[in-house]
N, C-alpha and C positions, 0 to 999 in steps of 0.2 A: 505495498501499499503508500501510499507518495505521503510526504508527508505536507502538508502547507503553512506556511510561516506566514502569518499574520501582520507582513512587515511590507513598505510601499508598496503601488500598485501603479493601476492603470488609473490617469487622470484628465478628466474631458470637461470640457462645460458645453453648456446648451445655454441657449440666449432665447427669451422672450416665455417663460413657463407663466401660465397667465392663471391665477385665483378666481374664485368664485368676483371679485372683488376689482379684475380687470388686471392687466400684467402690471407686475411687483418687480422694481429693479431694486437689485441688491447684487451682492456675493453669499453668497453660501457654502458649508463643508456638509459631507454628508457622507456619513462611517457604514461603510460595507465590508468592513472584517469583523471580527471577533473581538477586538480588543475594546477598552473604552479608551478614546485619544484627548491628550491634553494639546491644542492648538494655538498658536500663536498666529498673526496677521499682520502684515506689513503694509503700506501704503505711498505715497506719494505724496509728500508735504513743504509745498513752498519750495527750496531749493534742495532740500534733505528729504529725507524718512522720517517715519514715525511709527511704531511696534506696540502692539496692544496682547494682550494675553490676561487670561487664560479662559480661554472656552472649552467646557468638558465636551465632551461628543459620545456619546454612548453606540453600541452595538445597531444598524440598523435606525438609527434619526441622524437630525441634519442642526446645523445650528446657523444661526445670519451670522457673518462675522462684520460685516458692513448695512447698513439700512435704508439707503440715499441710491440714487443712478450712479454707477462709475462712470468716473472720468475722465479716469488713465487709463491706459493701454495695459501697461504690464501692475501686479500686483505681485502679494509674498506671504508666502504660508510654511508653513514648519506644526508637522505634527512628531507629536512621543506619545508613548503606549505610558499605562499607570507606572511600571518599571524604571521611565527615563531612557528603554531606546524609540533613537529614533524611529517613525513609520514612514513620515512624507521630509525629506529634506533637500537643498538642491548647491550652489554654488555660493551663493550671494550671504555675506557676511553680516549678520543684524544684532541690534541687544534686546535681549529674554532678561526677567527675573525671576528668583524660585515660585512666589506669591503672583497673584494679579498686580498688573503693570501697565502705563502708558508710558515711551519711553521715547523721545524725541533724539532723532541721530542716530547713525551706525557707527559712528570711528571713538574708539577705544575702549571697547564696552567695559574691558576689567578695569582701564584704569578709571572706570566711573562709579564701579562698583556693580556693576553688569556682567552677566554670561554671555558670552557667544555662542550663536544658535551660527548654520549653515542652513536658509531661507531658499527654499524651491521656487522661483519664478514663475510665474502663472501669465500669456498673456492670453487677453481678454481680445483679442482684433477692434481694442475698440468700441465694444458690448457696453449696453448700461447694465446687463445684467449678467452673474455668470455663477456657476453649481460648477463644485472641485468636489466630484467621486474618488475614496478609497478604498479599493477593492482588494484581495486577498488575491495573492500572485503565489501558483502554484510552483512547487520547487523540484 
């Protein structure tokens, strides 16, 4: 029997998802793995970036990371399981903290008392609405 690692997965975006009230424009993440995920989100802010965290997303649940229409093309997401194992990461260094945070800037994270994390860049294609899916990847 093949084992399945509940880490990293396919990431897809959907635009124009409709709700009974009409189209909602926001950034969401949906957890299709078996693990609870802790998610951080990064967005352009002025000349730099701002990161937010944490959202705890249970299996088969979604969380809204940004509750307004997306204005920029690229956003950033990082996720770890409850044991601290990276589940969704990339190459863009940004700051996070052990507890709930809102951090302006991505430089000198450790010198400023924060932790360094590698965020995955999400190219929304300039759409106003996007969903990131995290699912299982067979090994």
